[in-house]
C-alpha positions in Angstrom: 15.1 -0.6 -17.1 13.0 -2.6 -14.3 11.9 -0.7 -11.3 11.5 -2.7 -8.2 8.2 -2.1 -6.2 10.4 -1.8 -3.2 12.4 1.2 -4.6 9.6 3.0 -6.5 7.7 5.8 -4.8 4.1 5.0 -4.6 1.7 7.9 -5.6 -1.9 7.0 -5.2 -3.2 9.8 -7.3 -1.4 9.1 -10.5 -0.2 5.4 -10.3 -2.3 2.7 -11.8 -1.2 -0.6 -10.5 -0.9 -3.6 -12.8 1.3 -6.0 -10.7 -0.1 -7.7 -7.7 2.2 -6.1 -5.3 1.2 -2.7 -6.7 -2.5 -3.5 -6.4 -2.2 -4.5 -2.7 -0.2 -1.4 -1.8 -2.8 0.8 -3.5 -5.8 -1.0 -1.8 -3.8 -1.1 1.6 -3.5 2.8 1.1 -7.1 3.2 0.3 -8.3 1.2 3.2 -6.0 3.0 5.7 -7.2 6.2 4.5 -10.8 5.0 5.0 -10.2 3.7 8.4 -8.6 7.1 9.6 -5.0 6.2 9.4 -4.1 9.0 7.0 -0.5 9.5 8.2 0.2 5.6 8.2 -1.3 5.6 4.6 0.9 8.6 3.6 4.1 6.7 4.8 3.3 4.3 1.7 4.3 7.1 -0.5 7.8 7.4 0.6 10.2 5.3 -1.7 11.7 2.2 -0.6 10.0 -0.9 1.1 6.6 -0.1 0.2 5.4 -3.9 0.1 7.0 -4.6 3.5 5.5 -1.2 5.1 2.0 -2.4 3.8 2.3 -5.6 5.3 3.2 -4.3 8.5 0.6 -1.7 8.4 -2.0 -4.3 7.5 -1.0 -6.4 10.6 -1.0 -3.5 12.9 -4.2 -1.6 11.9 -6.3 -3.9 9.4 -6.1 -7.3 11.0 -8.3 -9.7 9.1 -8.8 -7.6 6.1 -7.7 -9.0 2.8 -6.5 -6.7 0.1 -7.4 -8.8 -2.5 -10.8 -9.7 -1.5 -11.6 -6.6 0.4 -12.6 -8.7 3.3 
């Protein structure tokens, strides 16, 4: 069975990402935590639409930051 990243719940404490989508969600979660947006970061743990949530949160709070380069 294949699980879509958009439907699987993200758990930063146990998940080890291997897909590009998973890696960007994890790095976005970590950066939001680092910048003090704990509530927003925790919203990424809710099942459904994590990729879209991560993109939206990056646009709102982390303008100019690239999760793949860390810039």
